[in-house]
C-alpha positions in Angstrom: -136.9 31.3 -38.2 -134.2 33.7 -36.9 -130.8 32.1 -37.2 -131.9 29.6 -39.8 -130.4 31.3 -42.8 -127.1 33.2 -43.1 -126.7 36.9 -43.3 -127.6 38.5 -46.7 -124.5 39.0 -48.9 -123.7 42.4 -50.2 -123.8 41.6 -54.0 -125.5 39.0 -56.1 -122.1 37.5 -57.1 -121.3 37.1 -53.4 -124.7 35.4 -53.0 -124.0 32.9 -55.8 -120.5 32.2 -54.4 -121.9 31.5 -51.0 -124.8 29.4 -52.4 -122.3 27.3 -54.4 -120.2 26.6 -51.3 -123.3 25.9 -49.3 -124.4 23.2 -51.8 -120.9 21.8 -52.0 -120.7 21.5 -48.2 -124.0 19.6 -48.2 -122.4 16.7 -50.0 -119.0 17.1 -48.5 -119.6 17.8 -44.8 -123.3 17.1 -44.4 -124.1 20.6 -43.4 -125.8 23.5 -45.2 -126.2 27.0 -43.9 -129.4 27.5 -46.0 -131.2 24.4 -44.9 -130.4 23.1 -41.4 -133.1 20.4 -41.7 -131.0 18.3 -44.1 -128.1 17.8 -41.6 -128.7 14.1 -41.7 -128.6 13.8 -45.5 -125.0 12.6 -45.6 -125.8 9.8 -43.1 -128.9 8.7 -45.1 -127.0 8.6 -48.4 -124.1 6.7 -46.9 -126.4 4.1 -45.3 -128.4 3.7 -48.5 -125.2 3.2 -50.5 -124.1 0.4 -48.2 -127.5 -1.3 -48.3 -127.5 -1.1 -52.1 -124.0 -2.6 -52.3 -125.0 -5.4 -49.9 -128.1 -6.3 -51.9 -126.1 -6.2 -55.1 -123.3 -8.3 -53.7 -125.6 -11.0 -52.3 -128.2 -11.2 -55.1 -127.0 -14.6 -56.3 -125.5 -15.8 -53.0 -126.7 -18.7 -50.9 -128.2 -18.1 -47.5 -124.9 -19.0 -45.8 -123.0 -16.6 -48.1 -125.4 -13.8 -47.6 -125.3 -14.3 -43.8 -121.5 -14.2 -43.9 -121.4 -11.0 -46.0 -123.9 -9.2 -43.9 -122.1 -10.3 -40.7 -118.8 -9.1 -42.0 -120.2 -5.7 -43.0 -121.8 -5.4 -39.6 -118.5 -6.2 -38.0 -116.7 -3.7 -40.3 -119.2 -1.0 -39.4 -118.9 -1.6 -35.7 -115.0 -1.7 -35.7 -114.7 1.5 -37.8 -117.3 3.3 -35.8 -119.3 4.1 -38.9 -122.5 4.7 -37.0 -121.1 7.3 -34.6 -122.4 10.8 -35.2 -119.7 12.6 -33.3 
């Protein structure tokens, strides 16, 4: 457990300030100094967003149209390196 949480701030206002920026960095950068386990949260949210948009966009599409949309999204993801974790 050592090294899992940051050092204790001197005052409670400093603690609230640090907590605010830790929560903000969770959604902005995908990292959180208080909870290292949720480092993959940003990748899961991004992936679920793309899946939701794909389902929404292809709800009333034909099989050929759905295949075309999914293929184009796969190509876009591959070209932009969206799946790289580095």
